[in-house]
C-alpha positions in Angstrom: -18.7 -9.0 30.2 -15.9 -7.5 28.1 -12.6 -9.3 28.0 -10.9 -6.3 29.7 -13.0 -6.5 32.8 -10.9 -8.7 35.2 -12.3 -10.4 38.2 -12.6 -7.9 41.1 -10.0 -8.6 43.7 -7.5 -10.1 41.3 -4.0 -8.7 41.0 -4.6 -7.6 37.4 -7.8 -5.8 38.4 -6.2 -4.1 41.4 -3.0 -2.8 39.9 -4.7 -1.6 36.7 -7.6 0.0 38.6 -5.0 2.0 40.7 -3.3 3.3 37.6 -6.6 4.3 35.9 -8.1 5.9 38.9 -5.0 8.1 39.3 -5.6 9.3 35.7 -9.1 10.6 36.5 -11.1 7.6 35.2 -14.3 7.4 37.1 -15.7 4.4 38.9 -18.7 4.2 36.5 -16.4 4.1 33.5 -14.5 1.0 34.6 -17.0 -1.5 33.2 -17.3 0.2 29.8 -15.8 -1.2 26.6 -12.2 -0.2 26.5 -11.3 1.1 23.0 -7.8 1.8 21.7 -7.3 4.6 19.2 -4.2 3.5 17.3 -2.7 6.9 16.4 0.2 7.1 14.0 0.6 10.8 14.5 4.1 12.4 14.3 5.7 15.6 13.2 8.1 14.1 10.6 5.7 14.1 7.7 2.6 15.9 6.4 0.9 12.5 6.1 0.4 12.5 9.9 0.4 16.1 11.2 -3.5 16.3 11.3 -4.0 13.0 13.2 -4.0 14.4 16.7 -7.0 16.6 15.9 -8.7 13.6 14.3 -7.9 11.4 17.3 -9.5 14.0 19.7 -12.7 13.8 17.7 -12.7 10.0 17.7 -12.0 9.9 21.5 -14.9 12.2 22.2 -17.2 10.2 20.0 -16.2 7.0 21.8 -16.9 8.6 25.2 -20.3 9.9 24.0 -21.2 6.5 22.7 -20.5 4.9 26.1 -16.9 3.6 25.6 -13.7 4.3 27.4 -11.1 5.7 25.0 -7.3 5.1 25.2 -5.0 6.6 22.7 -2.1 4.3 21.7 0.8 5.6 19.5 2.9 3.6 17.2 5.8 4.1 14.8 4.6 5.9 11.6 6.8 5.7 8.5 6.5 8.1 5.5 7.5 6.8 2.1 9.0 10.2 1.3 10.7 10.9 4.7 11.6 7.5 6.2 13.0 6.6 2.8 15.8 9.1 3.2 18.1 6.8 5.1 19.7 3.4 4.3 18.3 3.5 0.7 14.7 3.2 2.1 15.4 -0.1 3.7 13.4 0.8 6.8 10.1 1.3 5.0 8.8 -2.3 4.7 10.2 -3.4 8.1 8.1 -0.6 9.7 4.9 -2.2 8.4 5.5 -5.3 10.4 6.9 -3.4 13.3 3.6 -1.5 13.5 1.7 -4.8 13.5 3.8 -6.1 16.4 3.4 -2.8 18.3 -0.4 -3.0 18.0 -0.3 -6.6 19.2 1.8 -5.7 22.2 -0.4 -2.9 23.3 -3.8 -4.5 22.6 -3.0 -7.9 24.0 -0.7 -6.7 26.8 -3.3 -4.3 28.1 -6.3 -6.6 27.1 -8.3 -3.9 25.4 -11.7 -4.7 23.9 -11.6 -3.1 20.5 -9.6 -0.7 18.3 -10.0 2.1 15.8 -6.9 2.7 13.6 -6.1 6.1 12.2 -4.5 5.1 8.9 -2.6 7.4 6.6 0.6 6.8 4.6 1.5 3.7 2.6 2.5 1.2 5.3 0.0 2.2 8.0 -3.2 0.9 6.3 -1.9 -2.6 5.5 -0.3 -2.7 9.0 -3.6 -1.9 10.6 -5.5 -4.4 8.5 -2.8 -7.1 9.3 -3.1 -6.3 13.0 -6.9 -6.5 12.9 -6.7 -9.9 11.1 -4.1 -11.2 13.5 -5.8 -10.2 16.7 -9.4 -10.8 15.7 -10.8 -8.1 18.0 -13.5 -5.6 17.0 -11.7 -3.3 14.7 -12.4 -0.4 12.4 -10.1 1.7 10.2 -10.4 5.5 9.6 -8.5 6.4 6.5 -7.3 9.9 7.0 -7.2 11.4 3.6 -5.1 12.8 0.8 -3.2 16.0 0.2 -3.6 18.5 -2.6 -1.0 20.3 -4.7 -0.7 23.9 -5.9 0.3 26.2 -8.7 3.9 27.2 -9.3 4.8 30.9 -10.1 8.1 30.0 -11.8 8.0 31.7 -15.2 9.1 28.5 -17.0 5.9 26.7 -15.8 3.3 29.5 -16.4 1.2 28.9 -13.3 1.3 25.2 -13.8 -0.2 22.9 -11.2 2.2 20.5 -9.4 1.8 17.8 -6.8 4.3 15.5 -5.2 4.2 13.1 -8.1 5.4 15.8 -10.4 8.3 16.6 -8.0 9.2 13.0 -7.9 9.5 12.7 -11.6 11.4 15.9 -12.1 14.5 14.4 -10.5 15.1 12.8 -13.9 14.7 16.2 -15.6 17.3 17.6 -13.2 19.7 14.7 -13.8 19.5 15.2 -17.5 19.7 19.0 -17.1 16.3 19.7 -18.6 15.5 21.9 -15.6 17.6 23.7 -13.0 17.8 23.2 -9.3 15.9 26.4 -8.8 13.1 25.1 -11.0 12.9 22.0 -8.8 13.1 24.0 -5.6 10.2 26.2 -6.8 8.1 23.1 -7.5 8.8 21.7 -4.0 7.6 24.9 -2.4 4.0 24.5 -3.8 3.6 20.7 -4.4 1.9 20.0 -1.0 -0.8 22.4 0.2 -2.5 20.4 2.9 -1.9 17.4 5.2 -2.6 13.9 4.0 -1.1 11.2 1.8 0.2 11.7 -1.8 -2.4 12.5 -4.4 -3.0 9.9 -7.1 -3.5 6.2 -6.9 -0.2 5.5 -5.1 -0.1 2.8 -2.4 -1.6 5.0 0.3 -4.9 5.9 -1.6 -5.0 2.4 -3.1 -4.8 0.8 0.3 -7.5 3.2 1.6 -9.7 1.9 -1.2 -8.7 -1.7 -0.3 -9.7 -1.1 3.4 -13.1 0.1 2.3 -13.6 -2.7 -0.2 -12.8 -5.2 2.5 -15.6 -3.6 4.6 -13.2 -2.4 7.3 -14.1 1.4 7.0 -17.3 3.2 6.9 -18.7 3.5 3.3 -17.4 6.6 1.5 -14.3 7.0 3.6 -12.0 6.8 0.5 -10.8 8.8 -1.1 -11.3 11.8 1.2 -9.6 15.1 1.4 -7.5 15.3 4.6 -8.3 18.9 5.4 -12.0 18.9 4.9 -15.1 18.8 7.0 -16.1 15.4 5.7 -13.2 13.7 7.3 -14.1 15.2 10.7 -17.6 13.9 10.3 -16.3 10.4 9.5 -14.0 10.5 12.5 -17.0 11.1 14.8 -19.1 8.4 13.1 -16.3 5.9 13.3 -15.8 6.6 17.0 -19.4 5.8 17.6 -19.4 2.7 15.4 -16.4 1.0 17.0 -18.3 1.0 20.3 -21.2 -0.7 18.6 -18.9 -3.3 17.0 -17.4 -4.0 20.4 -20.8 -4.3 22.2 -22.0 -6.7 19.6 -18.8 -8.7 19.5 -18.2 -8.2 15.7 -14.5 -9.1 15.5 -12.2 -8.5 12.6 -12.2 -12.0 11.1 -16.0 -11.9 10.7 -15.3 -9.1 8.2 -11.8 -10.0 6.8 -13.0 -13.1 5.1 -12.1 -14.8 1.8 -14.9 -12.9 0.2 -13.6 -9.6 1.5 -10.1 -10.3 0.1 -11.7 -11.1 -3.3 -13.7 -7.9 -3.3 -10.5 -5.9 -2.5 -8.6 -7.5 -5.4 -11.4 -6.7 -7.8 -11.4 -3.1 -6.7 -7.6 -2.7 -7.2 -8.0 -4.0 -10.7 -10.9 -1.7 -11.5 -9.2 1.5 -10.2 -5.7 0.7 -11.3 -4.3 0.6 -7.8 -0.7 0.2 -6.7 1.3 -2.8 -7.5 2.2 -2.9 -3.8 -1.4 -3.9 -3.0 -0.5 -7.5 -4.0 2.0 -8.1 -1.2 -0.1 -6.1 1.3 -3.3 -8.0 0.6 -1.3 -11.3 0.7 0.0 -10.3 4.1 -3.5 -9.5 5.4 -4.7 -12.9 4.1 -1.7 -14.6 5.8 -2.5 -12.9 9.1 -6.1 -13.9 8.9 -5.1 -17.5 8.2 -7.1 -17.6 5.0 -6.4 -20.4 2.4 -5.8 -18.0 -0.5 -3.1 -17.5 -3.1 -3.5 -13.8 -3.6 -1.2 -13.7 -6.7 -3.5 -16.2 -8.4 -6.5 -14.1 -7.4 -5.1 -11.1 -9.4 -4.7 -13.4 -12.4 -8.2 -14.9 -12.0 -10.1 -11.6 -11.7 -7.9 -9.9 -14.3 -9.8 -11.9 -16.9 -13.1 -10.2 -16.1 -12.4 -6.9 -14.4 -11.4 -3.9 -16.5 -10.0 -0.5 -15.7 -12.9 1.9 -14.8 -11.1 5.1 -13.9 -8.1 7.1 -15.2 -6.8 8.7 -12.0 -3.1 9.5 -12.0 -0.8 7.8 -12.8 -3.3 5.9 -15.0 -4.6 9.0 -16.7 -5.4 12.7 -16.4 -7.7 12.8 -13.4 -6.8 13.6 -9.8 -7.8 12.0 -6.5 -10.2 14.8 -5.8 -12.0 14.1 -9.1 -12.5 10.5 -8.0 -13.9 11.7 -4.6 -16.3 14.1 -6.4 -17.5 11.4 -8.7 -18.6 9.2 -5.8 -15.4 7.5 -4.6 -15.1 3.9 -3.7 -18.9 3.2 -3.3 -19.5 4.5 -6.8 -16.8 2.2 -8.3 -18.1 -0.7 -6.3 -21.6 0.0 -7.7 -20.2 -0.6 -11.1 -18.9 -4.1 -10.0 -22.2 -5.2 -8.4 -22.4 -8.3 -10.6 -18.9 -9.5 -9.6 -18.5 -8.5 -5.9 -19.5 -10.7 -3.0 -22.4 -8.6 -1.9 -23.2 -10.7 1.2 -19.8 -10.0 2.8 -20.2 -8.3 6.3 -18.8 -4.9 6.9 -18.1 -2.6 9.9 -21.5 -1.1 9.5 -22.9 -4.5 10.6 -24.5 -4.5 7.2 -23.4 -6.2 4.0 -21.5 -4.8 1.1 -24.7 -5.0 -1.0 -26.6 -3.0 1.6 -23.9 -0.4 1.9 -23.8 0.3 -1.8 -27.5 -0.1 -2.5 -27.9 3.6 -3.1 -24.4 4.4 -4.4 -24.3 6.2 -7.8 -21.7 7.5 -10.2 -21.8 11.3 -10.2 -19.6 11.8 -13.2 -19.4 9.0 -15.8 -16.3 10.6 -17.4 -14.4 9.9 -14.2 -15.9 6.5 -13.2 -16.8 4.3 -16.2 -18.8 1.1 -16.5 -17.6 -2.4 -17.3 -19.5 -2.0 -20.6 -17.6 1.1 -21.4 -14.2 0.9 -19.5 -11.2 3.1 -19.7 -9.3 0.0 -20.9 -10.1 -3.6 -21.6 -7.1 -4.5 -19.4 -7.3 -4.6 -15.6 -5.3 -2.0 -13.7 -2.7 -4.6 -12.5 -1.4 -7.8 -14.1 0.6 -10.8 -13.1 3.4 -12.0 -15.4 5.0 -15.4 -15.3 7.9 -17.0 -17.1 11.4 -18.3 -16.7 12.4 -15.0 -15.1 9.6 -15.0 -12.6 8.2 -18.5 -12.1 6.2 -17.5 -9.1 4.9 -14.3 -10.7 5.8 -10.6 -11.2 3.6 -7.6 -11.0 3.0 -4.8 -13.6 0.7 -1.8 -13.4 -0.9 -2.4 -16.8 -2.9 0.8 -16.6 0.3 2.8 -16.4 2.1 1.2 -19.4 2.4 3.9 -22.1 -0.1 3.4 -25.0 -1.2 0.0 -23.7 1.9 -1.4 -25.3 1.7 -5.1 -26.1 5.3 -6.1 -25.6 8.9 -5.0 -25.0 12.2 -6.7 -25.7 15.7 -5.5 -25.1 19.2 -6.2 -23.7 19.6 -6.4 -19.9 21.4 -3.4 -18.4 22.1 -4.5 -14.8 22.5 -2.4 -11.7 22.5 -3.4 -8.0 20.7 -0.3 -6.8 18.8 2.7 -8.0 21.5 5.2 -7.1 23.8 3.6 -9.6 21.1 3.6 -12.2 20.2 7.3 -11.6 23.9 8.2 -11.9 24.1 6.2 -15.2 21.0 8.0 -16.5 22.8 11.3 -15.9 25.9 10.1 -17.6 24.0 9.0 -20.7 24.7 5.2 -20.1 21.0 4.2 -20.4 19.8 3.8 -23.9 16.4 3.5 -25.5 15.5 -0.1 -25.9 17.3 -1.2 -22.7 15.7 -3.4 -20.0 17.1 -2.0 -16.8 17.5 -4.7 -14.2 17.6 -3.6 -10.5 18.2 -6.6 -8.3 19.1 -7.8 -4.8 16.6 -5.2 -3.6 13.8 -7.4 -2.3 12.5 -8.0 1.3 15.4 -10.3 2.3 18.0 -9.0 -0.2 17.6 -5.3 0.6 16.9 -6.1 3.3 13.5 -4.4 3.6 12.8 -3.8 -0.1 15.1 -1.1 -1.4 13.7 1.8 -3.5 13.6 1.3 -7.2 10.7 3.8 -7.7 12.9 7.0 -7.7 14.8 5.7 -10.7 11.5 4.9 -12.5 10.3 8.4 -11.8 13.6 9.8 -13.0 13.1 8.0 -16.3 9.8 9.9 -16.7 11.4 13.2 -15.8 14.1 12.5 -18.4 11.4 11.8 -21.1 12.5 8.3 -21.9 10.2 6.1 -19.8 8.2 4.8 -22.8 11.5 3.6 -24.5 13.1 1.8 -21.5 11.8 -1.1 -19.4 12.6 -1.7 -15.8 12.6 -5.1 -14.2 13.2 -5.3 -10.4 12.6 -7.1 -7.1 12.8 -3.7 -5.3 10.2 -1.3 -4.1 8.0 0.4 -6.7 5.6 3.3 -6.1 1.9 3.1 -7.0 2.6 6.5 -8.6 5.2 5.1 -11.0 4.2 4.9 -14.7 6.1 3.3 -17.5 7.2 -0.2 -18.7 7.8 -1.5 -15.2 7.7 -5.0 -13.8 8.3 -5.4 -10.1 8.3 -7.7 -7.2 9.7 -10.6 -9.2 9.1 -13.9 -7.3 11.2 -15.5 -6.0 13.4 -12.4 -5.3 17.1 -12.5 -6.3 18.4 -13.0 -2.7 16.1 -16.1 -2.5 17.6 -17.7 -5.6 15.2 -16.3 -8.1 16.3 -16.3 -11.8 16.8 -12.5 -11.7 19.9 -13.2 -9.7 21.7 -14.9 -12.7 20.7 -12.7 -15.6 23.8 -11.5 -17.4 24.6 -8.1 -18.9 23.3 -7.9 -22.5 21.0 -10.9 -22.4 17.6 -10.4 -24.0 14.6 -10.0 -21.7 11.1 -10.2 -23.3 8.0 -8.8 -21.7 4.6 -9.8 -23.1 1.8 -7.7 -21.6 -1.0 -9.4 -23.6 -0.1 -13.0 -22.7 1.3 -12.0 -19.3 4.8 -13.4 -19.8 8.3 -12.4 -18.8 11.3 -14.4 -20.0 15.0 -14.1 -20.5 16.5 -15.6 -23.7 18.3 -18.4 -21.9 17.4 -22.1 -21.9 15.9 -23.5 -18.7 18.7 -26.0 -18.1 21.3 -23.2 -18.4 19.3 -21.1 -15.8 19.2 -24.2 -13.5 23.0 -24.6 -13.9 23.7 -21.0 -13.1 21.4 -21.2 -10.0 23.1 -24.3 -8.8 26.4 -22.4 -8.8 24.9 -19.1 -7.4 25.5 -18.0 -3.8 23.7 -15.1 -2.1 25.9 -12.1 -1.6 26.6 -10.7 1.8 24.3 -7.9 3.0 25.9 -4.4 2.7 24.1 -2.1 5.1 26.7 0.7 5.4 27.7 2.2 8.7 25.7 2.5 11.9 23.8 0.0 14.0 21.4 -1.9 11.7 20.2 -4.6 14.2 16.5 -4.4 13.2 17.4 -4.7 9.5 19.4 -7.8 10.2 16.6 -9.3 12.3 14.2 -8.5 9.5 16.4 -10.2 6.9 16.5 -13.3 9.0 12.7 -13.4 9.6 11.0 -12.1 6.5 9.0 -14.5 4.5 8.5 -14.6 0.7 6.5 -11.9 -1.1 4.0 -14.5 -2.1 3.0 -14.7 1.6 3.0 -10.9 1.9 6.6 -10.6 3.2 5.3 -11.1 6.7 7.7 -11.6 9.6 8.1 -15.1 10.9 7.2 -18.5 9.6 3.5 -19.2 9.4 1.3 -22.2 8.7 0.9 -22.5 4.9 -2.6 -23.4 4.0 -3.8 -25.2 0.9 -4.4 -22.4 -1.6 -7.5 -21.8 -3.7 -7.8 -19.7 -6.8 
């Protein structure tokens, strides 16, 4: 008996049966497994505009497989639309808002299983967190990437542009290298289909993470959002969630310690987003797993190397990675390291899923014996500026630079820093400090990534470092260290760095320090007091609630205090 089938004659049975019968649900359907389609469709962003059509395919497949389908809609943030207001403060809070919405609908309605239609940056981690928290049969369908187009502007000579190019050209506009018309022409062609941003930004990185964890069907990432292959996956996923529900394969049987480890290794191999660290940590926290995810990145970073040079790590595009065999092909190159016995939503193991996976283009996906770089894609730095760790996308550091030192040039937000860039106040050799922008200090993790992109557009990213506790994009490239732990607002040492003090970053030995003695740092922190939140006008009730409830990045910046387990490395 499914958990949704209440005792006949009970109040819950009677009132719900009345509702459902009025909706045309047949008597013979009442005993079927009741499956939620968690649909993040909205018309604010191209990331989601295709999901209603995908949802319809999934619903029909569930019905054909003998399930009863219920579409459930949640909030759906877009990093390039929802970021427009309040300095992007609402982006991280929407991740946890989605998790809570899914909990309310699944547990309130007592549904048997769920299939989550995942798209933009925050939806995939939210869906994995919800699955881990609720431990019901769950499956993710990652709904694909967009493609760019060619610009007819004479200056660019039929050059190809995608959203990453547009993002970076803000800096070129600020330094007057291009005109507003040039930028406008780029924006007209940069997105030619629905789906998430091309490149290994957070969205595509988390799609790969979901597959590496075993929570999607094999080969679901990356996948073009406007192609026949995604439609076929939608139908297969609809059928498979019914099977998982019938056999009682709940999420925590799949989201295990081994699954988390596999996901970390894949991020390192593909050069995934720095934001995967906090998202995977959040998934582990929701699954109540005794893991220190930051330490896992450090541990596997000693053996896993970068195997593909997809933007921003190199010249290749997301569609090249798909054509070369996608996630299964990369996982096949890591066979000797992955936990092959880990269970997946196919009800088979990782090893069984990738048994026949092959690399179709060895220029795109390399082997561990012949990697793109001897470094992993992502590294963890520690030192007196980040005692609990900081994150760098090693694969996006220009020229595999070994180190960088320079004077701190401090700003309390990226708007100030972008204005300073336009005014010529940022010099080669500077270490730009952007602080008080973390989960509690923002609150909600304020954007630092637009400034980083602007440095690239201005042509000085390889000469300037950025150190921040704010929000970075997986598409950012340059000398960037993010998510310093603890964050400034929690009394992290970044809060007491002073203008002009030397900051040294060592990418080889994974160190980040400021040139100040430890006892002086301790003295400054003893006198330090957090600043008051400045949210601007309007009613910011949810942001204030978020600031009060959000936990440290090391725990994934989840909402609400949780039981802290003994951690393993």
